[in-house]
N, C-alpha and C positions, 0 to 999 in steps of 0.2 A: 159708497166708498169702495175703492178697489185696493186690494192688497196684492202686491206683486213680488216675484222672485223669492217666494217662500221656500226655504230650504226643505221643509217637510210639513205638509198639511196632515194632521193627525186625526184618526177616528172617522175615516170616510166610509162609514157603514151604510148599507142600503137603508132608505128611509123607513121601509116596512119592518126593519129589524128593531124590535122594541126592548129586547133584553138578550143577554148572553148567558149560557149555562155551561158548566163543565169545561170540556176541552175547547169550546168556542171562545172562551175568555182569553185564550192565548192569541187569538186572531185580532190584530189591531191594524186595519188597512190604512195605508198612508199614500200620499202623492208627493213625489219629490219634484223640486223646482216648479212650484205651483203658483197659481193665482186664485184669488177668491173675491167674488163680487157680492156686495151687500147692498140691499135696496129696501126701503120702507121697513126697516127693522128686521128683515129676514135675509136668509142666504138665498141669493138670486141664482148664482151659478159658480162653477169652479172648474179648473182643469190644469193642464201643464202649460208652462210658459211658451213652449214652441207652437202651441195651438191656440193662443189667446186671440179672441176676435178683435180685429182692428177697430171695430165700432165702439169698444168700451175704453180704449186707451186714452180717450180725451177726458175721462172723468177727472174733475179737478181735485176731489178729495181722495188722495191715494197715499199709500204707505209702502215703502220699499222694505221688505222683510228679509233681505239677503242675509243668509247665515242663521236665520232664526226659524223657530218652529211655531206653528199656530195650532192651538188645542181648542176643542170645545170647552166651555167653562166647567169647572168642578160642580157637581150637584150633591150638596150636603144634606142627606135625608134624615139626620137625627141630631137635633140640637135642643138646648134649654137656655137660650140666650136672654130671655126675659127674667132677670133676677135683680134683687135690690142691692146686694153687696157681695164683694168677694169673701172668701173664707180662708185667708192665708194663715189664720191662727191654727186651723186644722192641718195645714201644710207642715207646720212645725210639730204638731202632735204626731203626724205620720213619720216624720224624720226620727222622732223619739221612739218609734217602734209600735205605736198604737195601730190596731187594725181598723178597717172600715167599720166593723160592727162595734168596736170599743169606742170609737169617736162618736158614733151615733148614740150610744148608751150614755155618753158624757154630755149630751145636749147638742152635739154637732150634727152634721149630716143634713138630710132633707128638712128635718124639723127646725134646724137653725135658719135655713133659708126661708122657711115659711114664716117664722117669727119676724124676720127682717122685712119680708115682703108685705106683711100685713100693715106695717107702719109707713110704707112708701106710697106716694100718690101715683095715679095713673100717668100723669105727665112725667114724673121722675123716672118711672119704669120705661116709658117710651123713649125718653132722651138717652138713657144709658144703653138701652138695647139698640138704638139707632147707631150709636158710636161703635158698638161691637159689630153690627151688621156691616157698616161701612168698612171696617177693618178687614172683615172676611172677604168682601167684594174686591178690595184692592189686592188680595192674595189669590184672586182668580175664581172665587165662588160666584156662580151665576144663577143658582136656585137653592132654596133652603127650606127645610121643615123646622118649625118651632113648636115646642110642647109647653103646656101649662104644667102644673104639678108642684109648684112651690106655694100654692095658695092653701089648699086643704080645708078651706071653708067655702061656703057658697059665694060670699062676697069677694073673697080674694081670688078664687079660681075664675070667676067671671071677669074680674079686673084684669087678670093676666090675658085671658082670651080676647078681651076688648083691646088691649095693648097690641096683641098680635094682629088683630084686624086693622088697627091704625097703621102698623108697620106695612102690612100688605098693600094698603091704599097709597102709601107714600114711597114705597121702595121701587127702585128700577128693576128689581129681579122678582121672579115668581116666588111666593111664599105659601107654604101649606101649613095649616094649623092642626095641632093634635091636642085633644083633651085628655089630661093625665092626672085627674084628681086621685086616681088609685095608684099613687106614687108611694105613699106611706100612710099609716094610720095616725091621725093627730092624737095628742095626749088624751083628749077628752073621750076618745073612742078606743083606747088601747085594749080595754076589756069588753068592748061592745062593737065588734067588727060589723055585725049585721046592721047596727044603727048607722054606721058611716056609709055602708053600701047603699042603704035605703036613702040616705041624703043625696048620694050621687045619682041614683036612679030616679028618685021622686022629685028632687028640687033642682038639681043642676041640669040634667039632660033636657028637660022640657024647655028651659030658658035658652040653652045653647042651640037647640033646634030652631026655636022661634026667632032668634037673632042671627042665625047662620054663622055661628062663632067657630065652628070646627069642621074639619074634613074627616078627621080620624079619631078613634078612641085608642088609648094605650093603658096598659096595666102592668105594674111591676110584679110579675109572677115569680116570687122568690121566697125562699125560706126566711121567715121572720117578717115578711111583708104580706103579699096576697097569695093565698093558696090556689091550686088549680081549680077547685070548686068555686071559690070566690071569683076568680077570673072569669070562669064560665058564665056565672050569673050576670056579671057586669057586661060582658060582651053580648050576651043574648039581649039584654035590655037596650044597649046602644044600637044594635042592629035595627031595632024598630024605628029608630030615628035616622037611619041611613048612614051611620058612622061605621066605617070599615076599620078593622083592628090593625094596629102596629104594636107588637108586644115586646116589653123588656123581658128577656128570657135567658136563663142559665148564666147569669153574671157571676154568681157566687157558688152555685151548686147545680146539680142536675135536678131541675125544678119541675119538669113537665111542661114548662111554658112553651117550648117549641111545639110539642104535640097539640096542646090546646089551641095554639095559634093556627096550625095547619088545619085542625078540625073546623075552625071558624073562617077558613080561607083568608087568613091575614095577608095583607099586602107584604108585610115583612115581620120577621122575628129578629130582634136586635140584641147584640152583645155576644152571646154564645161562647164566652170564655171557657165554659165547662161543657164538654160534649162527650157523648158515648156513641156506640154503634146505632142505638135506637134513634138518636137525634139525626145522625147521618142518613139513616134509612127513611126517616119521616120527611126529610127535605129532598131526597133523591127524586128527580123528575117532578117535584112540586113547583107550582107557580108562586109559592110564598118565598120571598127573597130573604136570604141570610145576610143581614147587615152587620158587619164587623166594625169594632171601634177600638183599634189598636192603641190610640193615644191614651185611652182610659186604662188599659193594661199597663202601659208605660208609666203612667203617673201613680197608679195604685200599687204597682208591683205584684199584680195578680197574673195568672197565666194568660198567654195570648191565644186567641181563637185558632181552631184547627182549620185554617183556610185550605190547606192542601187536601185534607180529608173531605171537606165539603165540595171542592172542585172535582176531586176524583169520584165523588158520589153523584156527579152531574147536577149539583145544585146551582142556583143563581146567587152569586155573591156580590154584595155591594160594600163599599167603604164609606164611613162618615166620621165626623169629629166627636160627637157627644159633647160639644162645647157646653160646659156648665161650671158653676163655681166650686163644686166639691170634689169631683173626680177627674175632670178634664178641662182645666181653665185655658183652653186654646181652641181657636177656630181655624187653624192653619191646615187646610187640606193637602198642601204640598208635603208637610211633615207626615200626615196620615198615609199618603201614597208611599213615602220613603219607608215608614214602618211596615206597610204592607209587604214591601220587598224584603226588608232587613229582618223583621221578626216573624212575619207570617209566611215567608218563603214564597211569595207570589212573584212571578216574572213581571218585569216592568209593564209589559202589555196587559197582563191580567189586572194589575193594580190600577192602571189608568182606565181600563174598561170598567172596573168596579167603582171608580170614583166619578165616572162620567155617565155612560149610557145606563148602567145598572143602578147608579145612584138616582138618575132621573126616573127610572122604572119604579124605584121604591117610593116615589112621590106621585106616581101615575102621570109623569110629565115627559116620558121618553118619546112621545109623538111630536114633541115640540123642542126638546133639548137633549143634550148628551152625546151628540155626534154631528159631523159635518154632512148635511144633506140639504138639497134644494127644498126650500119651503120651511125649513126649521128656523127657529128664532136665532138671530145673529148675536148670541152671547158666547164670547170666546176670549182667549187671551193670546198675546204674542210674547214669546220668551225673549230673553237676551240671546246673543249668539251662543249656540251649544254645539258640541261635536257630534252628539248622538241622542237618541230618544232616552236611553238609559241614564244619561247624565242628569236628568231632572230628579229622579229619586236618589241617585247616587250622591248628589250634592246637598244632602239633608242639612237643614239649618240655614241655607242660603236661598233666598228667593230668586228664581229664574224668571218670574213674571215681570215683564217690562211694560206692557201696554194691555189694559183691560178694555174690551169693547162690549158694550151692552146695548141691545136693541139697535145694532148697526152703527153706534156712535162711540167715540172714545170717552171713557168714563174718567172724570177728573175729580171725583168726590172727595 
């Protein structure tokens, strides 16, 4: 496939650049009036129209992208899209003024999803998650991480991870799987935390390793959920099976989750709505990525993460959706990028880099995805006609994604 007359080819980073930190994030290299050649599912070559080789002009599969932008696909590194049912009843409770903690205490929250998931079959979960995934792809997402965590029993957690494995084998985009049984304590273990931790370590982890069901381990390190000490124990146990950490940290309080994540060389620490100087210092120059989830803050009405402080501290910052039924019922990365600009005060270039190359890095996929480079996977999207780069985040709520290309072919899913 040949794409010609591209108004602006976005994210032309050197192939060896695998992530961007601090002031680097404001650098988003582009080519104007460009062409892009895709072959065998990969980016074969690109350049400016005045220098296009005559030898490729004969390619029959071509797209004229005059007036349009071409972006590398969004890389969504934090989702929970395998769930049994929506929780719109909690949406109404939230409108009535109930807090996240109050909703959980009333039987809502994670335990609500766990109860519904226990009753759903693997096929039902696969079908509903496939629909959500397809919707995300059509909005420009070309790689995704999916977590378990609504099971909270051996059978249900394994059921979720097996669904994710099925999605991985059937999906046109790369999927990474994260084991998140340490999402909440089930009712049977409310007063026996160690008993549930032992269940995770002794009964779940061995099966997950034997069946190759997860790439990562996650823990909700938060007041009222898993303490720093409990998180530490689970991460040490998971490391023996080769599971690297991705931590839910500092969503509701300064929890210590960031520091324990950095201690365990976590790939990312996610949420970070609550930060202090110690958090900024711990991530300064660290290879652990700060993954921010602004649509969660938007939906719950909680503080937005301190993106500017993190960038000024020379951290690596990514953006992701947190798509889940309780706190972020949306997988729209375009809206996340808009929120990154509007609420996190990120420049458009910073937000786009955070949602592409750094998002790919938060899934250890940036050698394949997240930028336009020869040899990378040809997952990208073509916009409608736009006046400028900033128009995409500016026009929040309106999709500018016109054509999705996955593995070098137009996606019509």
